[in-house]
N, C-alpha and C positions, 0 to 999 in steps of 0.2 A: 244436546241442543244443536251441536254442529252438524251431526248426522241428519237430524230433522231438517235443518236449514238446507243442507245439500240435497235432501230428498225433495223439497219444494222446488228448488232450481231444476233438478232432474226432471220432475213431472212437467214443469213449464216447457223445458227444452224438448221433451218427447212430444208434447202436444203440438208444438210449433213444427216439429219435423214430420208429424203425421200430415199436416197440410202441405208442407213443402219439404221433401227429403234433403234438399240442398240449402235450406234456410241458413242464413248467416247469423249465428247466435253468439253472444258474448256474455259470459258469467264473470263478474269481477268484483273485487272488494277485499277488505280485510276479512278473510275467511277463518281466521283464528286456528288454522291447522296448516301444516306443511304439505307440499305436494304429494308426499308419500304416505300421508295418514289415511286411515280407513274412510273417513268422510269424503275424501277426494278420490281414492282409487276404487273403493267398492260401492259407495252410495252414488256419487256423482258420475262415476266411471269416466274419470278424466285420465287419459292415458299419457304415458311418457313419449310415445312415438306417434307421429301422424300417419305413418304407413299402415295401410290395411285397417283403418278404423271401421268398426262395425256400426250399423245404423243407430244403435243405442248408446254409442260411446262419444265422448268429446276428447279434444286434444288440449293437454296442458303444457304450453311452451315454457312454463316456469320450472318444470321438473328438472331438466338438465342444469339450469342455472343453480338450483338448490343443491343438486348432487355435486356440483363443482365448487361449492363452499360460498356462493352468494346468498345474501339474505337481505331482508328488509328491516329487521329489528334484531337486537342483540339482548340476550338474557343470560346472565351468569357465564359470560365470555363465550357464548355459543350463538351462532346466527341461525335465525328462523326465517322462513319466507312465507309469512302469513298472507301477504298482499299479492294476490294472483289474478291473472287474466286467462280464462279458459275459453276456448272457441270450438265451434261446431265444425263438422267435416266440410261444410260449404266454404270455409275460409282456407282450407288446405287442399281441397280436391281441385286440381288444375283444370278439370273439364268444366267446372261451373263458371269460370270466367269472372269478370268483375274484380272486386277487391280480394286480394289474397295475402295471408300472413307472410311476412318476410322474416321477422325475428322478434324476440322479446328481450327486454332489458330491464335492469334495476338502475335507476338514476342515482348514481353514487358520485357526489361532487365533494371536494374537501370542505366547502363552506356548509355542507349539511351535517357534518360530523363534529362531535365534541373534540376539542383540541388539547385538553388537559384534564388532569385529575384521574380518579379511579375508573371513570367511564370514557377515557380517551379512546377515540375510534368508533364509539357508538353513535347512533344518530343524535343530533343536537336538539334536545327536547325544548318544548315551550315552557313547561313547568317541571319542577322537581318537588313533588308534594304540593304544598301551597306557595312555593317560591317561584315567581316568574323569572326565567333566566334568558328570555328573549330568543329562544331557539325556534325551530321550525316544526318538528314533530318527533315522536319517538319511533316512527317508521320512515323508511325511505320510499320514495315513489317508484312505481313500476310503469312501464309503457310498452306498446307494441308498435312495430313499423309494419305498414301494409303497402303493397304495390298494386296498381290497377292493371289487370290484364285485358288486352283488347280481344 
């Protein structure tokens, strides 16, 4: 299902890029896969590097964050980065002007993390099963910085 969802996003991005090769496209959300999973690398064609992107490829600025150990959710003492923001070449090609990607971040603040118990350091969830614990989410937020070029 994740590969099928990635294919829908890929088809939409390709359609937009046929109209405008420099279209500024963003694919984002809880994609339920890490940046190095097949749905991202082979189906969506979201690349680790923005250098020399082909016309059918996208750039995944979350890839290096993931490889350096950052994540948005923890499972069995391991971090995953399922929450991703992928952009088209139009956001990284300096020749296109306008808004350009500067950097990607995982928003990790102490108040968003569990402070005690077996899940200390994990995102502070809203619910554990049916029990409301007044947290925020089982995922940390992600965001991008953009600069506007003249």
